[in-house]
N, C-alpha and C positions, 0 to 999 in steps of 0.2 A: 553303617551302611546310611547314605544320605536319603533326604526326602526324594529327590530326583532319581536315584537308582530304585528305591521303592516303586516309584511311580512306572519306570521301564519294566521292572519286574512283573507288574501287576497288570499295565495295560498295553505295553507295546509288543508287537510281533517282531522279535529280532533273532538273531542266530548268534548273538554275541555270548561268548564264554562268561559265565559270572565273574567278575574282578579282573576281566581282560584289559582294562586301561582305566583304572579307577580315578580318573581327571574331570572333575565336573566344572566345563568352561563357562564362565560368566561373560568375559568378553577377551577380545583380541586386537592385537595392533603391531603391525609389520611382521616381526618374526616372533613374537610372542603372544602366548596365550596366558591369559590369568584365571586361576580356579576360584571357585566360591569360597574355597579353604583360605585365600590369600596368597597362595603360592603363585610364583611366576615360573613359567615353563618355556625353554626354547623350543620351538617349533621346528622339528626337522623331517616333518612329513607331509606338511601342507594340505592336510585333509585329503590324503593321497594324491598329490602334485596338483591341485587345484587353484591354490591361492599363490600363484605364481610371482604376482606383483607385490605380494605381502597381503598380510591380514588388514582388510579395511583401508587399501589405498585412498588417501583423500579425492584424487580426481576420479578415479571409479565410482566412489559412493557419491559424489557430488553429481556427476552424468546421471546416476540412478535417481537420485531425488529429485533432480530438475524434471525428467522424464516422468516420474510419478505425479508429478502436479499437472502434467498435461495430459496423459493417457496410460492407463496401466494394461488395459487388454482390449484388442478389437478383432482378433484372429486374423493373422497375416495372410493367410490363403484363402480369405474371403473378400478383405479389404486391403486396400494398398497402405501398407505402414511406411513412412519415411524411414524410421530408423531401420526396417529391414533391408530395406532398399540400398541405404547408404553403408551397412554393413556387408552385404552382398558385395558391393564394389570394392570395399577395403580389403576383403578376404581375396578378391580375384588379384589384388595389387601385391598382397604379400606372401601368398602362395606360391609353390615353386612352378616353373614352366607355364604351360598352357592352361591350367586350371582357371575356370573362369566363373561357372554359375552354381551358386549353392542352395541348398535346401536347408532350413533350420528346423531343429527338433529340441527336445527338452533333456535329452541325455545322450552319453556315448553308445550306448545299446541300441537306442533308436536311430542314430546316426548310422550304424553299422548295418542294421536291418534294412535301412533306405538304401544304402550303397550297394548290398547286396540285390536288392530289388531293382536298382537302376541298371546294375551290370546285366541282369538277366533281359531287362527291357530292351537294351541297346543291342546286345548280342543275340538274341533268340535261342540262348543256351540256358540250361538250368542245373549245371555243376557248380560246385564251389572246391576249391583247394586251399587248406590252410596248414599251420604248422603245429607239431606238438610243443607243448609246454605253453602254448599260447592262451590268451584271455581276451575276450571279445565283449562280455557283457554275461547278463544273468538272464536274459529273456530265453525262450525256448529255441529260437533261431540263432541267437548269438551264443547259446550254450553248444548248440550244435556244431559250430566251427571253432570251439575252444578246445584246444588239446592239452586238456588236464582234467584228469577223470575225477580227483578230488573235488572239483567245482560242479560236477555233474551228477553227483549220487541223488538218485531218487528224483530225478528231473525227466526222465524219458517218458515216451519215445522221443526220439529225437530226428531231426530232418533227414532224409534220405539224400543221396546224391552229393555227399561229403567226404573227401579223401585227405590224408594227412600224410606230409612229409617231415623228415625229422628237422627239429630245430638246428640251425647252425651254431651250437655251444661248444666252444674250443676246449672248455673246463672239463666237461663230460662228454667230448666227442663221440657219438656212437660209432665212428669208424677208426677210432684209434689214431687220428691223425697226429703229426708230430709237429706241424706248424697250423698257424691261423690259416694260411693261403691253402694250405692243402684241406684243412676243415671246410672251409667255405666252398671249395671246388667240389669237393665229394656230396655235401648238402645239396648245392645246385644240380648236380647231376642226378642225385635221389630224386629231387624234384621232377626232373624230365622223365624218371621212371614211373613216378607216381602217376603223372600224367597219362603216361603210355599204357600202364598198365592197370591201374586202380580205378580208372574211370571208365565212362562210356563214349569218351572221346568229345563230350559235349559240355567242355569247361567254360563257364562265362567269366571266371576271375578266380584269381590268388590274391588271398587276403593275408597281410602279415603286418606285425608291429615291427618299426625300424629298430627298436630295441624292447625285447620282450619284458615288460614290467611284472606282472604278477607271476610270471615263469621264474623269476630271479633275477631281473635286470640282465637278461642273456644279451650280450652285446655281439652282434654278427661280425666276422670277419670283414675287413674292408674291401675284398672282392665279391663278396656274396652277391648282394643285390645287382651287379652290372651283370654278373652271369645269368641271374634269375631272369632280368628283364630280356635279355637275349633269348632266352627258352620260351618265356611268355609271348612275345612277338613273334617267333618261329610257329607258335601254335594259336596265334590269333586270341589270347586270353589278356583279360584287362588285369591291370594291377590296382588292386584296393589298397592302399596304405593306410592303417590305423595309427593315427596320430593322436588318439585320445589321450593317451597319458603321456607321451613325450613332446608333444606340440606346445607352441608359445614359449619358446626361450630355454625350455627344461633342461636340453642337453648341451646348450652352448651355440647352437642355431636356432632359428626362429622355428624350423622344423626339423626333427632329427634326420629325415630323409636325405637331406642337404648334405649330410657327411658323406654319403655314399654315391653322390653325382648321379642320381636316377630320378627321371621325372613320374609320379604316379599317373594313372589315368583317373581315379577318383582317390581323394583323402578325407579321413573322416577326422572330426575334431570334436572335443568337449573340455571337460574339467579345467584347463588353464584358459580356456577362450574368455570367459568373462570375470575372473577373478572370484569365485564363489557363487556369481549369480547362474540359476540353472539354465543352459544353452548347449545345444549339439549343433553341429553342422555335417554335411557330405558336401564337398565341393568336387566338379567334374570338369572335364573339357567341354566347350560348347556343343559340338556335336554330341557327346553323351548325355550332357544335361538336357539336351530337347529331346531325349528318347521318351520321357514321360508324355503322356497324353491326357487329356481330360479324365480326371478319378483316379488316374493312377496312385496318386499318393496326396496324403493330406496330415495336417497335425492342427490340433485345437489350440494348443498353447504354444506350439513350436515358433521361434521368432519373436517371442513375447517383447513388446516395446522397451520394457525396462531393462531385461537382459541384454538386448541388443545396444542400447544406450551406452551400458556399462561395457560390452566387449567392445565397443568403439574407442571409448576412453581407455580400455586395458590396451588395445594394441599401440595407441599413441604412447602410452607410458612405457612399453615394451621397447619402442624405437627410441624414444626421446632420451629415456634413462639408460639406453644401452643393456639392457637386463642380459639378453643371451650373451653379449661379451662378458658381462659381470659373472654371470653362470659359468662360463668357461673358465675364467680367473679363479674364483673360488673354489670350482670344481678341481682344478689342478693343486691346488693348497691341500684339499682333503685328501685327493688321490695320493699325493707325494706323502703326507703324512701316514696313511693308512697302509702304504706299502711297507714304510719302516717299521710300524707296528707288525705287520705279517712276517717280517723277516725275524721277529724275536717272540711270535706267538704260534705254538703250533696247532691253536685253534682255527686260525683263519687260512682258509684252504686257498680261496680266490678272493681278488679285490678287482672290481671292473665296473664299467659305465663310462658315460660322457656326460661332462658338465654337471650340474647338480641332480643327476639321477645315477647313484652309486651304490653297488649292492656289495656285500662283505659276506661270503659265504663260508658257513663254519661247518669243520668235519672233525670228527673224533681221531682220525688216523691217518696214516698213509695211503690207505686204500679208499679214502674220501667217505667212509662212512658219515651220512649226514647227521649233524648237530642240532637237531630240530629244539630238543629241551634247553640246550645250551643257548640257542638263538633267544628264545623267550626269556631266558634268565638275563641275557645281556639287556634286553629291552626294559626288563623289570628295574635293574641296577641304573640303567640310565635314567629311567623316570624319576626314580627316587632321588637322583642327583639333579633332577630339573631339566632334562633333556628326553624330548619325545621322539623316539624313532620307529620306524616299522619294522615288520617281520614277514617275509613271505617266500615265495619260490615253490616250486612244485613238489620240493621236497620239505618244505618249512623250515629249511635251515638258513635263510638268508636275512641277513640285518640290512634294512633299507634306509638310506639317507637321501632325503628329497625335499629339502627345506625351502622355503621362498627364496627368490633369485636375489632379493636385497639383503640377504645374509651378508654380515661385516666379517672381515679378515680376524677381527677379534672374537667375533661369536665362533668361527670356524675353528680357530685354536683351542677356543674351550670344548668345543665338541669332540675334537681329538683328544684332549686331555681326559675327558669324561669316558670316552670310548675305551681308551687304552688300558685305564683302570680297571672298568666292566669286562672286557675281555681277559685281562690278566687274573682277575679274581674268579671269572669263570673256568679259564683253563686250569687252575689249580686243581679243581675239583674233578678233572677228568680221569 
């Protein structure tokens, strides 16, 4: 056990399982982590989809260092901060549809809470509808709209006025649908029933991730969000799109909702917004954004000048280096390789995702019995071979690939090679 691990055990409050990922990171660059033990690791998790532009991108680091020499903190919501104003304008330029006005926070959970609050101010309503299998944060309010019981243990009581509709998960479709289109239609229809029968008719907003990350990279059918948007508009309900994990090029588009041709009323972002610097945001149409009045909302550290400077540089990198397009290309390479592995490995039940947000669901048999322990074993074998992957999903059986968007063709080929061996070795023990 290392000195750092001793310090963690004795002085840090964590919920980490001992030995969960015994990698002590000393430094990072691009797609690589370098351990204090001298080992090099290919990062295929990006700090949970954060360092999308790569670890320590030179342009992002340079922008942050320049800003540090000028101003570190002034409170963006007490004084005028030039970087916050510039970033808000840039967000208006790159986000979909009529989204224009942003509020900056420190994290994704804060962004979601702020978006919920804004939706209630604008509509005068007080209920929220969310999805099962969803994850929106670990504060009391965001856990209240999280549809994953494993994340909610010992955290209640939670907020009232919350209803859940089934996630549009074709692989485990609760309706037994035979096609993706049918699954999307039935899930949308169930949402309509949820609004009609499970609420008091006072719903301010529907909150959903365009791809459910912690739920297991659940990728909704192509027709789902268009049908949902029609239902929401018919009921005067806002759509809050949670792009905290899917945003900033991760899925092959700058924002994942662009795959579905739907415009949100409010969008939340964080994680990849500043390539590792702490920052979150919720962005709304002008009329919704103006619903806050004096004292409605504030954040001491939100919109920190250094984080905003990093985010501005990060957006330029995304566009100038065509990182969403690279994510689409490298994602297609990984998906094609994984589908070949799936055809020859009984452990692989499903491969899904978009761009460089990919989930490999592991099952023990034809009945789709979740293989959670096996997913952990695959992660361990990959780590020992120098590849860092994630494991998640509501059933704990999904291997997650979410590398920096700068990953190369050669590095993706190595990932496939290591994964194929790890999956094969694990399958032999079934």
